[in-house]
C-alpha positions in Angstrom: 19.8 239.2 -69.0 22.5 236.6 -68.8 23.3 234.4 -71.8 22.4 230.6 -70.9 25.0 228.0 -70.5 25.3 225.0 -72.9 24.2 223.1 -70.0 20.8 224.7 -70.2 20.2 223.4 -73.7 21.2 219.8 -73.0 17.6 218.7 -72.7 16.9 219.9 -76.2 19.7 218.0 -77.6 18.7 214.9 -75.5 15.1 215.2 -76.7 16.3 215.4 -80.4 18.3 212.1 -79.8 15.3 210.4 -78.0 13.0 211.1 -81.0 15.5 209.6 -83.3 15.1 206.2 -81.4 12.3 205.1 -83.7 14.2 205.6 -86.8 17.2 204.2 -85.5 15.5 201.0 -84.3 13.0 200.5 -87.3 15.3 201.4 -90.2 17.9 198.5 -89.9 14.9 196.1 -89.6 13.4 197.4 -92.8 16.5 197.1 -94.8 17.3 193.7 -93.3 14.0 192.5 -94.7 14.1 194.0 -98.0 17.5 192.7 -98.6 16.7 189.2 -97.5 13.6 189.2 -99.7 15.6 190.4 -102.6 18.3 187.7 -102.1 15.5 185.0 -101.5 14.2 185.9 -105.0 17.4 185.9 -106.5 18.5 182.5 -104.9 15.1 180.9 -104.6 15.6 180.1 -100.9 12.1 181.6 -99.8 11.9 182.6 -96.9 15.1 181.6 -95.2 17.5 184.7 -96.5 14.5 187.0 -95.3 14.3 185.5 -91.9 18.1 185.7 -91.5 18.7 189.3 -92.6 15.6 190.4 -90.6 17.1 189.0 -87.4 20.3 190.7 -88.4 18.5 194.1 -88.9 16.9 193.5 -85.5 20.3 192.9 -83.8 21.6 196.3 -85.6 18.7 198.1 -84.6 19.3 197.3 -80.9 22.9 197.9 -81.1 21.9 201.4 -82.4 19.6 201.8 -79.6 22.3 200.8 -77.0 24.8 203.2 -78.4 22.2 206.1 -78.6 21.1 205.5 -74.9 25.0 205.2 -73.7 25.7 208.7 -75.6 22.8 210.1 -73.8 23.7 208.8 -70.3 27.4 209.6 -70.8 26.6 213.2 -71.5 24.7 213.7 -68.1 
């Protein structure tokens, strides 16, 4: 039996990266929301900072998503 080449295992690595998409997209949004909510409580600016930091988290989540997709497509 011949040993398998690293190319044969590429699908395993790519599927692991694909499963990480959920965490890569959701985590920055949740962190941004809680940072904004905490700052709103501290500065009494309800709900403006929460909204701003949630949108920053959404942007960061999509940047992470695009980086992950480009990493997968670059390795093909």
